[in-house]
C-alpha positions as CSV (number, residue, x, y, z in Angstrom):
1,X,-24.1,17.9,1.5
2,X,-24.7,14.3,0.3
3,X,-23.3,12.6,-2.7
4,X,-26.5,12.9,-4.6
5,X,-26.4,16.7,-4.3
6,X,-22.8,16.8,-5.3
7,X,-23.5,14.8,-8.5
8,X,-26.3,17.3,-9.4
9,X,-24.0,20.3,-9.0
10,X,-22.5,20.0,-12.5
11,X,-18.9,20.1,-13.3
12,X,-16.0,22.3,-14.6
13,X,-12.4,21.4,-15.5
14,X,-10.0,22.5,-12.8
15,X,-6.6,21.2,-11.7
16,X,-6.1,19.6,-8.3
17,X,-4.7,22.0,-5.8
18,X,-3.5,19.4,-3.3
19,X,-1.4,16.4,-3.7
20,X,-2.8,12.9,-4.1
21,X,-1.7,11.7,-0.7
22,X,-3.5,14.6,1.1
23,X,-6.5,14.1,-1.2
24,X,-6.7,10.4,-0.4
25,X,-6.7,11.2,3.3
26,X,-9.5,13.8,2.9
27,X,-11.6,11.3,0.8
28,X,-11.1,8.6,3.5
29,X,-12.6,11.1,6.0
30,X,-15.5,11.8,3.6
31,X,-14.5,15.4,3.2
32,X,-17.2,16.9,1.0
33,X,-15.1,19.7,-0.4
34,X,-12.4,17.2,-1.5
35,X,-15.0,14.9,-3.1
36,X,-16.6,17.8,-5.0
37,X,-13.2,18.9,-6.2
38,X,-12.4,15.4,-7.6
39,X,-15.8,15.2,-9.2
40,X,-15.5,18.6,-10.9
41,X,-11.9,17.9,-12.0
42,X,-12.4,14.4,-13.6
43,X,-16.1,14.2,-14.6
44,X,-15.7,15.4,-18.1
45,X,-12.6,13.3,-19.0
46,X,-14.1,10.2,-17.3
47,X,-17.4,10.7,-19.2
48,X,-15.5,10.9,-22.5
49,X,-13.6,7.7,-21.7
50,X,-16.8,5.9,-20.8
51,X,-18.4,7.1,-24.1
52,X,-15.6,5.4,-26.0
53,X,-16.5,2.1,-24.4
54,X,-20.3,2.3,-24.4
55,X,-20.9,4.5,-27.5
56,X,-23.8,6.2,-25.6
57,X,-23.5,9.5,-23.7
58,X,-26.4,8.8,-21.3
59,X,-25.1,5.4,-20.4
60,X,-21.6,6.7,-20.0
61,X,-22.9,9.5,-17.7
62,X,-24.7,6.9,-15.6
63,X,-21.5,4.8,-15.3
64,X,-19.5,7.8,-14.1
65,X,-22.1,8.7,-11.5
66,X,-22.1,5.1,-10.3
67,X,-18.3,5.3,-9.8
68,X,-18.6,8.5,-7.8
69,X,-21.4,7.2,-5.7
70,X,-19.3,4.1,-4.8
71,X,-16.3,6.3,-4.2
72,X,-18.4,8.3,-1.7
73,X,-20.0,5.3,-0.1
74,X,-16.8,3.3,0.3
75,X,-14.3,6.1,0.8
76,X,-13.6,5.2,4.4
77,X,-12.5,1.7,3.4
78,X,-10.6,2.5,0.2
79,X,-6.8,2.7,0.0
80,X,-5.4,4.4,-3.1
81,X,-2.0,3.3,-4.2
82,X,-1.0,5.9,-6.7
83,X,-2.7,8.8,-8.4
84,X,-6.5,9.2,-7.9
85,X,-6.8,9.6,-11.7
86,X,-5.5,6.1,-12.3
87,X,-8.0,4.7,-9.7
88,X,-10.9,6.5,-11.4
89,X,-10.0,5.4,-14.9
90,X,-9.8,1.8,-13.8
91,X,-13.1,2.1,-11.9
92,X,-14.8,3.5,-15.0
93,X,-13.3,0.7,-17.2
94,X,-14.6,-2.0,-14.8
95,X,-18.0,-0.4,-14.3
96,X,-18.5,-0.2,-18.1
97,X,-17.5,-3.8,-18.6
98,X,-19.9,-5.0,-15.9
99,X,-22.7,-3.0,-17.5
100,X,-22.0,-4.6,-20.9
101,X,-22.0,-8.1,-19.2
102,X,-25.2,-7.5,-17.4
103,X,-26.9,-6.3,-20.6
104,X,-25.7,-9.5,-22.3
105,X,-23.9,-7.3,-24.9
106,X,-21.0,-8.9,-26.6
107,X,-17.8,-8.2,-24.6
108,X,-16.4,-5.8,-27.2
109,X,-14.9,-3.5,-24.6
110,X,-11.9,-2.7,-26.7
111,X,-14.1,0.0,-28.1
112,X,-14.7,0.2,-31.8
113,X,-12.6,-3.0,-32.4
114,X,-15.6,-5.3,-32.5
115,X,-17.7,-2.9,-34.6
116,X,-15.2,-1.2,-36.9
117,X,-13.0,-4.3,-37.2
118,X,-15.9,-6.5,-38.1
119,X,-16.9,-4.1,-41.0
120,X,-13.4,-3.2,-42.2
121,X,-11.5,-6.4,-41.6
122,X,-14.2,-8.6,-43.0
123,X,-14.0,-6.8,-46.3
124,X,-10.2,-6.8,-46.2
125,X,-9.4,-10.2,-45.0
126,X,-12.7,-12.2,-44.8
127,X,-15.0,-13.0,-42.0
128,X,-12.8,-15.7,-40.4
129,X,-9.8,-13.5,-40.3
130,X,-11.9,-10.6,-38.8
131,X,-13.0,-12.9,-35.9
132,X,-9.6,-14.2,-35.3
133,X,-8.1,-10.7,-35.4
134,X,-10.7,-9.4,-32.9
135,X,-9.9,-12.2,-30.5
136,X,-6.2,-11.9,-30.9
137,X,-6.2,-8.1,-30.5
138,X,-8.4,-8.3,-27.4
139,X,-6.0,-10.9,-25.8
140,X,-2.9,-8.9,-26.8
141,X,-4.3,-5.8,-25.2
142,X,-5.3,-7.5,-22.0
143,X,-1.7,-8.9,-21.7
144,X,-0.2,-5.4,-21.7
145,X,1.1,-4.2,-18.3
146,X,-1.6,-2.2,-16.5
147,X,-0.1,1.3,-16.9
148,X,1.0,0.6,-20.5
149,X,-2.6,-0.6,-21.4
150,X,-4.3,2.4,-19.7
151,X,-2.0,4.9,-21.5
152,X,-2.6,3.2,-24.9
153,X,-6.4,3.2,-24.3
154,X,-6.4,6.9,-23.4
155,X,-4.3,7.8,-26.5
156,X,-6.1,5.6,-29.1
157,X,-9.6,5.4,-27.7
158,X,-10.2,8.6,-25.7
159,X,-8.2,10.6,-28.3
160,X,-6.1,12.3,-25.6
161,X,-2.7,13.9,-26.3
162,X,0.4,12.8,-24.5
163,X,0.5,16.0,-22.4
164,X,-3.2,15.5,-21.4
165,X,-2.5,11.9,-20.4
166,X,0.5,12.9,-18.4
167,X,-1.5,15.5,-16.5
168,X,-4.4,13.1,-15.8
169,X,-2.2,10.3,-14.5
170,X,0.4,12.7,-12.7
171,X,3.3,11.3,-14.7
172,X,5.8,12.8,-17.1
173,X,5.3,13.1,-20.8
174,X,8.5,11.1,-21.3
175,X,6.9,8.2,-19.3
176,X,3.8,8.4,-21.5
177,X,6.0,8.3,-24.7
178,X,7.9,5.3,-23.3
179,X,4.8,3.4,-22.4
180,X,3.1,4.1,-25.7
181,X,6.3,2.9,-27.5
182,X,6.3,-0.2,-25.4
183,X,2.6,-0.9,-26.1
184,X,3.0,-0.5,-29.8
185,X,6.0,-2.7,-29.9
186,X,4.3,-5.5,-27.9
187,X,1.1,-5.3,-30.0
188,X,3.1,-5.5,-33.3
189,X,5.0,-8.6,-32.0
190,X,1.8,-10.4,-31.0
191,X,-0.2,-9.4,-34.1
192,X,2.5,-9.3,-36.8
193,X,0.4,-11.2,-39.3
194,X,-2.4,-8.6,-39.0
195,X,-0.4,-5.4,-39.2
196,X,-1.8,-4.2,-42.5
197,X,-5.3,-4.2,-41.1
198,X,-4.4,-2.8,-37.7
199,X,-2.5,0.0,-39.3
200,X,-5.7,1.2,-41.0
201,X,-7.8,0.8,-37.9
202,X,-5.5,2.0,-35.1
203,X,-2.4,3.4,-36.7
204,X,-0.2,0.9,-34.9
């Protein structure tokens, strides 16, 4: 069964029954059952995450399919350092950013920041402050440690609960809580003069 047939088979949410190390080994060998299990397990949450970036369900679905096609095509040469979920979320993030770039769409990948912040911050603080805030927020988010940034994005932009994030990334809820606290603290420090606006938009 090829990758195209697998992608047409639909999906359902199930938990992984084998550990990541064994799963990575099977994927490297292009084990179709393992690939299908990964697809069925993560398609829905990855699609939801892509939707928060692209604001379009059809485009988001296409990005997820592209990621799985590449996973299948390059499986023999890929080396996963850590949970497969973390790899997939990073791959979706990068795929969506590349899509936006190729479409010459403004690089507003921090989700509704460019749209919502332009409308709300412009009224609250004026157009110049809105543009400055958008740029500063984007830079501050990009400067967060990778895991810290990913957990913050899943919580704020994919609307996932701490337990759901912990399950997806194969980490403890305590780790999620600590990383969220770290992200919020760093963002507050870097954007202290914009806290009143950010509180309304992102509940920072």
